[in-house]
SEGUZA-470728 format. One record per residue: x, y, z of N, C-alpha, C, O in turn; residue in one letter. Coordinates in pm, whole numbers, plus 50000, padded with zeros to 5 digits. Example, Ala and Ser with C-alpha at 12.3 -4.5 7.8 and 13.67 -1.06 7.14 Angstrom:
residues 2
513194943150780512304955050780513204967050780514244966850846A;512854977550708513674989450714512905000350787513415011450804S;
end
This chain:
residues 252
569584257051931568574261352013567594273451952568124283151897M;566594272651960565694282551922565384293752037564874290552145F;565704306552006565304316752117563824321752100563274323851992K;563274323252222561744325152222561734340752201562354347352284I;561114347052100561054360152042559834366152138558724360852146R;560234378352211559214382652277558384393052191558894399552100K;557164393852226556164401152137556554416052180556844420152292P;556454423752049556794436552059555684445552136554484445052114P;556304453452227555574461352317554574469252263554854476752169K;553124468252321551944473252253552274489452275552454493452390D;552354497552177552284513152191551184518752246551204529352307S;550184511752227548904516952298548694512852426547684517352480A;549414505052491549224503552639550694511252721550934511652842T;551494516652610552714525552673552274534952760551424542552714D;552644536852881552184548852960552504561552908551664570452920P;553744564252846554264575152806553394578552684552924589952679A;553114569852582552154572152491550624575352524550004583552457H;550144569752612549074573052668548864587452737547844594252727M;549864590352797549844604352853549914613452758549254623652779V;550694612552629550654620152509549304620152462548694630852464D;548734609352419547554608452361546324617852461545564626352413S;546354614852572545344624652659545584638352629544734646052584V;546964641852660547254656052650547024663252518546784675352514G;547124653552381546594660052244545114660352260544494670252221Q;544414648952323543204650352327542564664052395541544670052358A;543414667252501542824678052582542864689152504541934697052492A;544224690352438544554702352373543384705652254543044717052221R;542844692752195542004694252077540684698852140540004707152080Q;540284693752259539204696352312539174710252339538164716352306A;540204717152399540264731152439540004740152295539274750052293R;540644735452192540554742752066539144741752011538654751651957A;538484731052020537114728151972536154739852070535424748552022N;536354737752191535574743952295535654760452265534694768152270I;536954763552234537294778352185536034781552069535244790852085R;536004772851959535344774551847533964774551876533154782751831W;533644763051967532164764651994531704775852072530564780552059L;532624780452159532094792952228532164806352128531254814652130L;533134807452054533024818251930531954816851865531354827451842A;531414805851819530304803751755528974806151835528054811951776G;528824802251958527774805652046527744821052064526714827852063V;529014825652079528874841852103528274849451977527424858151991A;528794845551848528184850351729526884848351707526274856351637V;526194836251767524954832851742524174842751854523144848451817A;524564844451961524054853352060523804868052027522814874552060V;524934872551951525194886051900523954886351796523044894651797I;524114876151709523184877151581521504878051638520624885951602A;521454868551723520094870051818519774884651858518824891451818A;520674887751937520424899752001520154912451904519504922151942A;520754911451767520634922651692519444920651632518754930451604A;519054909151604517524905751522516494909351626515454915051592V;516724906451740515864908751854515704922151878514584926351903G;516884931151872516734946751891516184951351760515404960851772G;516394947051634515674951951547514124950851533513494959851477F;513624941651575512364937351560511724947751681510714954251657F;512344948451798512144955651913511784969851872510744975651900W;512904975051794512844989151769511604990951662510895000951661M;511424979351567510484980451473508994980551530508094986351469R;508794973851650507634973851731507434986351767506404992451738Q;508554992151844508385007751929507895017451827506915024751840Q;508815016451703508335025451591507025024551541506425035051518D;506415012851519504995009151491504035016351585503115023651550D;504455012651734503565019251831503415035951826502355042151834R;504505040251814504735055751822503955059451680503075068051690A;504165054751569503615057851434502045057551450501295066951423A;501625043851502499975043451539499625052251641498445055851629A;500195057051735499835068851831499545080251772498585086951808D;500405084151667500445096451603499375095351499498675105251480L;499175084751431498105085251339496645084151409495645087451346L;496565079351541495195079251603494835092951650493645096251652H;495935102751695495835115851726495225126051593494505135951601E;495795119851481495675129351362494185125851312493585134551248A;493605114151336492295108151297491255111651385490115112751339T;491505113951533490795113151652489555122051608488405117851614R;489905134951563488635144751549487765140251430486595144051431S;488125133651343487375127151240486475117451284485335116751238V;487005108151389486205097551436485235103051522484125097751519T;485435114251613484755118451701483475125951619482295124951654E;483895132551520482745139151427481665130151362480505133451339R;482275117951335481515106651258480665100051384479575095051355S;481025099951502480085094551589479035103451655478145099351730F;479275118451613478365129251651477385130151527476355136951533M;477735123851428476715124951303477015136451212476205140751130G;478385141751236478735151751145479835145951049480705138151090G;479725150250918480675145850815482115147550844482575157150906P;482785138050797484205140650843485075151350740486235154950758P;484325154650649484795168450558484755180650632485475190250604S;483795180450742483625191650797484735197250896484595207250966A;485775189650891486945192850970487465209950938487595214750825R;487695216751057488035231451023489495231350965490255222050992K;489855241750885491195243350824492465241250933493495235150905P;492235246351037493205245051134493485230551191494565226551234E;492355223951182492505210351222493135201851103493955192951128E;492715204850964493415198950874494865199850856495615191050812L;495205213550901496535217750888497385208551002498515204150977K;496825206751103497545200251215497545185351183498485178851228K;496815180551128496595167551074497465164350954497965153050942A;497645173150872498815172250764499985171650842500755162650809V;500345179050941501745180551006501995167851070503125163151064E;501005161051137501285151251195501445136651090502255127651111T;500625137050995500655127350891502325126350821502945116050795F;502675137250806504025141450756505045136150858506025130350814Q;504895137650982506045133851089506015120451084507095114751103K;504835112451059504655098651047505515091850940506135081350951I;505425099950834506285096050688507545098350702508345090850645L;507985108950778509515112850781510155103950901511205097850883T;509485103451020510235097251139510065082751136510855075751200D;508975076751058508755061851071508205056850931507155050650918F;509105060750822508485055650673508245041650679507365036850608P;509035033350765508915018350753507865012150835507764999850841R;507005020950906506175016751000504765011250934504235015450831S;504365001551012502974992050928501955003850901501135001550811S;501875016050963500675024050928501185035050824500385043250779V;502465035150788503075046550679502075045250557501685055850508A;501685035050511500755034850394499605044350414499345054250346P;498945039450522497575048750566497745061050597496755068350584Q;498795066150637499305078950687499465087650531499025098950510A;500075080550450500245085950306498925088850250498705100350215G;497925079150237496935080450205495945092150239495305099350163Y;496015092050390495045103450463495635115850437494845124750406L;497045119550443497865128150404497335136050279497015147950284L;497285128250165496625132850041495425136550057495115147350008G;494515129450123492975132850147492895147750221492135156750183N;493705148750318493725162050397494265172450322493835183650352A;495095171950234495625184150145494575185850040494425197049991L;493695173849994492645177449898491575184449964491015193749906S;491235180750084490145190450167490645203950176489855213250162D;491865206050198492655221250191492695227050059493085238550039L;492305219449970492425223549825493835226149783494175235249708K;494605217549837496145219949796496455207749710496965197349751D;496015210749572495725200149462497285197249424497555185249417W;498215205049401499515203049370500025191349487500325179749456D;500065196149612500415188849717499875173949729500515163849755G;498465175449700497615161449728498265152349585498695140849593A;498225158549490498665149449374500185144449396500435132949359T;501165152049450502245148949474502355135849576503015125649553K;501605138549687501445127649776501005113949756501505104049810T;499815114149657499345102149599500225095349499500215083049489Y;500925102249430501905099249333503155089849424503475078249402Q;503635097949515504575092649615503935078549684504605068249692D;502805079349722502305066249767502415054249677502835043449718F;501995056649547501805046949437503425042149420503665030149410L;504465051649418505795048549423506115039349528506845029749502A;505675041149638506425036149754505505021949816505945013349892R;504215022749762503415012549819502505010449711501315013549717H;503005005449619502035001949474501524989649482500544986349415G;502284979649586501814966949600500644965049705500264953849741T;500024978249755499264976749872497744975449830497094985649812H;497254964649816496194959249721495024968449794494374974749711R;494714970149901493564976749966493604991649928492574995949876A;494574999849944494355011949928494945018849786494755030549755L;495675009449710496015014149588494845017649485495105026049399V;493645012149487492585016749410492115028849469491885037849387P;491905031549587491485043149648492265054249619491665064849600L;493505053849611494625064149607494435068749459494515080849440V;494195061249358494145062349203493005070149218493145081849182Y;491885066849262490585074649275490925090249316490685100449250Q;491485089149426491455103549497492655112849417492745125149424R;493375105649354494485112949246493645117049147493745129049120L;492775110149078491925113848970491075127348992490905136448911A;490575126149127489775138149191490665149849175490305159349105Y;491865149849238492565159849222493055166949083493205178949062A;493235156449001493595160048871492225168248803492305179548754Q;491115161248808489885169848765489745183548816489315192948750L;490195184148961489995196249024491075208248959490825220348964A;492245202448901493095209448840492735213148667493335220948593Q;491625205048640491305206348509492365198648399492755202648289G;492635187548464493645178148396492685168248353492575158748430K;492015168048258490915157148208491555143848177491335133248236I;492365146048077493035133748025493945127048110494095114848102E;494675135048202495325125548323494415120148400494535108448436E;493415127448437492215119548530491745106548472491675095848532A;491435109148346490975096248251491855084148267491395072748281E;493375087348262494115075148255494195070648383494375058548401K;494075079748498494335074048631492905064248669492945053848735T;491805069648617490655060448661490555048148576489875038548612L;491325048248451491245038248367492045027748446491605016248445T;493265030548519494135022148583493425015848703493775004848745A;492235023948769491335015648863490575005648805490344994648856V;490185009748693489124999848617489754987448571489074977748538A;491074987448568491854975148526492484965648644493084955048627K;492234971248752492784965148869491714954348914490564957248949I;492234941148910491294929348945490734930249076491454932249174P;489584928949083488934930849240488724943149304488264943549419G;489084955449226489004968149295487604972249341486664972449262A;487474975749474486434976449532485554988649470484334987949484P;486114999949401485785009449353485655009249220485465020249168N;485694999949150485775000748995484515006648927484595013548826K;483345003448990482205007448964481995022048959481335027848873D;482615027349059482695043649074483795049648971483675061048926Q;484675042548943485795046148847484895047148713484695057748654A;484435035648676483585034748536482755046848536482845055148445L;481965048148633480825060048637481615073448596481235080248501F;482815076948681483465089848645483935089348502483965099648435E;484325076648448484755075648322483705079548235483875088348150L;482745074148250481285078948167480995092548177480605098548078G;481165099048301481005114548287482135121148209481815130048130K;483465117848221484365123348140484105123047982484185132647905I;483775109747949483225108647787482285117847768482445125347672D;481155119447848480105129047826480735145847793480525153147696E;481465147747903482155160947867482845165147778482915176847740T;483615152247723484295152947588483605151147475484265149947372L;482275150547469481485147447363481745132947296481825131847174K;481865123147375481945109547333480875100347385481175090647455R;479615103147353478625095447413478735078947389478445071547483P;479095074347281479355061247258480195054247400479885044547468E;481425063847411482215057247529481605057747647481905049647735G;480685066947666479915071247817479055058947807479075051047902A;478275056247696477515044547701477835030847736477105022947796L;479235028347683479945015447714480225014047871479965003847935A;480785025447924481085026048063479845024048151479915016448247H;478725030648123477455028848183476965014548185476605007948283Y;477025010848055476584994048026477264985048101476704974648137Q;478654988148138479744977348188479264976948348479324966748417E;478744990448396478274991348529477004981348547476934972048628I;476114984948464474744975648484474954961748455474094953748493M;476144956948381476184942448343476894937448451476504926848499K;478084944248510479154937348594478694942048759479014935548859D;477964953348762477784958548894476304962348919475924973348961H;475554952148889473964956248905473654961449042472864970749058P;474294955349143473984959349291474714975449323474334981249424S;475434980049260476134990049276475475002749298474765007149207S;475605009649409474685023149417474805032749284473865040149254P;475955032149209475965039049060475115032948961475035038648852F;474435021948982473935014948881472595021448839472215021048722A;471835028148947470655034148911470975046748829470315048148726A;471795055048855472245068048796472805063448651472625070348551E;473435052348650473905047948527472925045648436473055050548324A;471885038548466470665036548395470035047448367469415046348261S;469905059948429469155070648398470085077048269469535080348164V;471345078248286472155082848186472185075248048472275080547938R;472105062848073471965055747953470515058247869470385056847747I;469645061547947468165063547886468425078047806468015079847691K;469175088447882469475100547824470135101647712469885109847624T;471075092747710471975092447592471345085447490471625088147373L;470425075647520469785068147407468945080047343469105082947224D;467985087347431467155097147374467875107647281467415110747171A;468825111847323469755121847240470155115847113470215122147007R;470415104447127471045097946996469745096346900469865097846779K;468645093646952467555089946853467055104046820466465105646713A;467245114146903466625128246856467565134846756467155143746680A;468735130846754469945135346675469635136146508469865146546446A;469135125146447468685124946311467655132946292467695139646189P;466565134546377465495141646366465755156646346465215163646261L;466775161046448466985174946449467905177646335468045189746315A;468635169246246469255169646157468415168845995468925171145886E;467255165646018466555161045887466235175645834466305185745904S;465855175445686465425187745616464535196045674464595208345681P;463455186445729462235194245785462475203445894461995214745908A;463295196945971463805203846095464505214546064464245225646111A;465445212245984466315222945928465495237045860465895248545878L;464435233845791463685243845723462825252845834462425264445818S;462655245245940461845252246044462925262846110462575270346201K;
end
């Protein structure tokens, strides 16, 4: 006789096995939840840190902007009243210097720090503190050398401070740097100042080249008219030079 073999009990439907599987799944779910909660906590902390950083940055920007407004308010008031900004009294300038320095010390990464650095150099120049102004402008270029709007202006003011100290060759290099900046809004003025330096150093050909560049590339510049006058003057001197050196002129 053949015995009928019973099919093996399906372990998947075994109640004991099912209970064990459910327990294992629950334990795995709890572990996953712990990791998930840990990840969420890390994300929340990171978001809070980033949000706190930007909030602090915003507060610093606001405080720095308020100080900048305070330091420049008298200049604005004088401008509205028709008075030149340079007419500020020494005590006003000294107070402005202190405020600009406070911005750079307390809020060096604020959005108005570059403007404060530029204005600090200008205030020191107005006080004729040429060493302080020169150092301030150089610090600006070291820290904010990519600030396209202010860098050409800083170079120009640095050159004026150097000229005030009699450092003509250094000023010439500084103004040349302005002339080499693509799209510099004050390139025409830098060229004009370079022409004047060439005249001072008895280099008429160099002066002519700079003035002619103004006439060619900046015909609508306010310096174009003066450049035209200087070109005529230099041409007249050049034409008169051979006559002055002729034997007939020397015999007189």
